[in-house]
N, C-alpha and C positions, 0 to 999 in steps of 0.2 A: 505493499498498502503506499509505503512511505518512497518507494521508487518510482510509481506512479505518478505519487502528488507531484515530484518534483519535476517527470517528462513532462506533465503541463505545465506547470508554473515559469519553466523558460522560459517557456514564451513569451514571460511580462520580466523577465531579469532588469534591474535596475529602475523599475516601475512601482511607486507607492499604490496603494488600492485605491487611490483618490485619482489616479491618473488614467482615468477610464477612456479618454478620447483617445490618449497615446496607445492604452492598451487595444482598441479595437482595432487601428492602424496597425498595428502586427498582424492582424489576420486579413489585410485589405488582399492579398493574394490568393486567388483560388486553393492553388496547391499546398500553400501553409496551413488553408482555414481545413482544408481535409484532411491533413495530418493532424493537425491540431484537433480535428472532431472525433477522431479516432482515439487519440491519447486521454483525452478527456471522458471519453466512454467507458474505455476499462478501468481509470482512474472511479469513476461513478460505479461500476459494475461490483470493483471491490469496498466499497464503500457500502453501498446496499448489502453485500454480503454480513458486515461487519456491525454497523450500527443496529443497535443503539448500544452496543459495547463501548466502554471508556476509551478503549484502545482507537476508535475513530474520531474521539473528542477533537486531537490535534490538528486534525487535516479538515475539519468541518469549513471553518473560513474559507481556506484555498479552495475546495469543492462551491461554497456561494457564489464566492467571487468569479471564478472561472466561467460558471454556470452564467452568471448575469453576463457576462463580457459575451458570451457564445450568444445570449439573445440578443443582445445590443448588435452584435456584428451582423447577427442574420436581418435585422430592421434595416439596418444601413446598406448593405450590400446586396439586398433583392435577392436575399435566398429564401424562395418560398418551401423548402424542404431540407432536408439532409444534414439541420443540427438539432432533432426530436432528441429528446431524452427518455421519450416513454420508455423506450425497451431497457433502459440502465437501472430500472426497478423501483417500487413504487416510492418507497422510504425515501430516495433519493430525488424522484420528482416533487415531492410535496415538499422537500427541505426548502429544493430550488423554488420552486413558484411560490412557496410561502416568502421566501426574502427576495422575492423581484417585486411582489408586492408592497412589503414593506419599505423597499427603495423608491416607488412611486412608478414603476418600471412595468408600462402596460405589453401584455402579450399577446402580439398582434401579428398578422401579415406586413409585409413589407407595402408602405404608400409606393405607389407604382409612378413613374417618369409622368404619365399622363393627367393625373390625378389633380385637381385644383389645389389640393391640399400640399403639393410637392414641394415648392420653394419654401413654404413656413415649413415644414420638413426639415427642408434643408438648413435653415436657420437656426435651428435647434441646437446646431455643433456650433464650439466655440471655436475649433482649429480651422482654418482655411484648407489642411491638407485633408481631413474628413469630411470635409463640404466637399472638395473635389474628386476623393475618391467613391463618394456615395454616388454623385449624378455620373462619374465614369460608369459604374456596377448598375446603374439604373437604363443609362441607355444601353450598356449590353445587352440587358434582360429585354428591352422592348426590341431591339433587333432581333435576337434570337426566337422571340414569339412571333413576330410578324415576316420575317425571310421571306418564308414561301408565298408571304401576298406579293411580292416585287423584289426580287433579288437582286436585282441590277441597282434598285435604288439602295436597299439596305446595305448591300454589300461596300456603294461608295459613300456612305455615312460610317460605316464603321473602318474604313481607310483613312475616313477623314479624320476619327478618335482618335486612330493610333498616331496619326501623323502630330493632332496636339499633344498629345502623350510625349510622345519621342521630342518634339522641339520642346518640352516642357525639361524632361531629362535631360537635354544638351544646355538648358540654363538659355535657351534662345527665347524664353518669355518666364514672364513671371507667375506666382500662383494666381494671385486675384486674374490676371489675362487670360489664363487658361480657365478659368471659372466661369468667365465671362462667354468665352468661346463654347466651351460645354453646354451655358444655358441657351445661345444661340443655336444651337444643333437639337437641344431640345424643344426650344419653340418650333424649330421646320419639323420635327418627328407630332408635335401637336397638331400642326396644320395639314401634316399629310394624314392624322388619324382622322381628322374633321372634315376630310375628301377635296381638299383645295388643293390644286395641282399648278404646276408652272408652265404645264403645255396648252393648256388649254382645254386638253382632254378631259372626260370625267374620269374619277378614281377607278373605275373599272376597267377602262380602256388603258391607262397611262403605263401600266405596266407590261401593255405589249410595244407599247411604241419607244418604253424606256431599252427594251432590250433591241428592237431595231435599230436602234440609235446606236448601241456598242456594237453594233455587227456591222452597221453599214454606213455610220459617220464619217462622210467625205463622199462616200460612192453616188450616195442619192440625198434630194435636199429633205429637207425637214420634213417639208408639208406633204410631200411624197409619202414619207415614213407614216407622218400620221392618218392619211390615208389606209394605207394597209394595215395599221393597229385599227383603226376603224371598222375595218371591213372583217380581218381576224375576229375580234371581242364579238362582230354581230353575229358571224358563222356561227361561234359557240353557243349565242346565246338564244339563237333561235331554233337551235338543233337539241340542245340537251334540257332546256327548262320545261320540255313536254315531258319528261324521263325521270319523273324523280328518284329512279336506282340506276340511272343511265350509268353510275361508275363500276356497278356490280356486272355489267353486261358486256363481255369480249367482244360478242360478235359485232354488236354498234360501236365500241371504240374504237376496234379494227378500221370499219368501215368512216367513221369521222375521222380517223388517223389519215385513210389512202386519199380520201376526199380534200383534204386538207394540206398534204402533200402537192396534190398537183394545182391547187390555188398559189399556193408559194412557190412552185418551180415556174408558174408561168412569170411570177413575181421576179426573183432573184436568177433562175436560170441556172442555179447551181446546186444539185442533187444534195451534197454534202451540207450546206446550209439549209437545204427543205429538211432532210433528216433531223435535224440538231434544234433547227426550229419545232417541228411538231412534237418533239419531246417535251422543250421546254413548256409550248403553250400548251400544252395537253395537260401537263402538269398544275401550271397555274388556273386554267378553268378547272380543273377538280378541285384546287383551295377555293376560288371563288363561287363553283357550285354544287 
């Protein structure tokens, strides 16, 4: 038990138990957080077996403190699961939950990036590094949830976020500038979720357009690609909306793809492009319908 306690608490070496934000930042990286979580569960399992023996008493404060930091890290870094301690034993669970309540810590799911309360949630942090880390993880979570809806767009947002983080790491921007740019990215994602588009197309048509731009930018003008996007989106809408279970009808999907390939070949004149776009647009249609 002493060894498992030490394995957990080494993540917070040099910090007092009052330095909560600093402790949370120690768990910012996903790999570190996963290692910490496994160490904590082993520690909690040992404690659950020993409590209420007096032999557990010297380790209870560490158990409660580490449990509190785990819960705060879950909220800050958009972790919906994976930090649950329900499987660590009822005695540990009750002890930690009671401690969280006594400290005024609400046990809840993270406030998501698009939530109107998100900015207010960010301001609850006192350290700019914690604010930046929380925004970063919320953006990454939004991308992971939405990427199938418009892979081209969300991949670009992901790349922009990586670029911002690298520029900050290279000291090309301050922490305040990083936060400002991250919040600008958030605002773009909010507008995207509201259905607003830069292209002027509908939110359903734009993912088709974005892929076509990625493939044919410089080869075909934008107005032509918009026409193609509208036509392909309409192609799916007219055919699949009348069949609620169309995704499970293999013969129907084969005919759908074959006809779409012919439509695309008339435009692209390239078999490889047509095959690739059929697969991409088919997956997109399954997400939309």
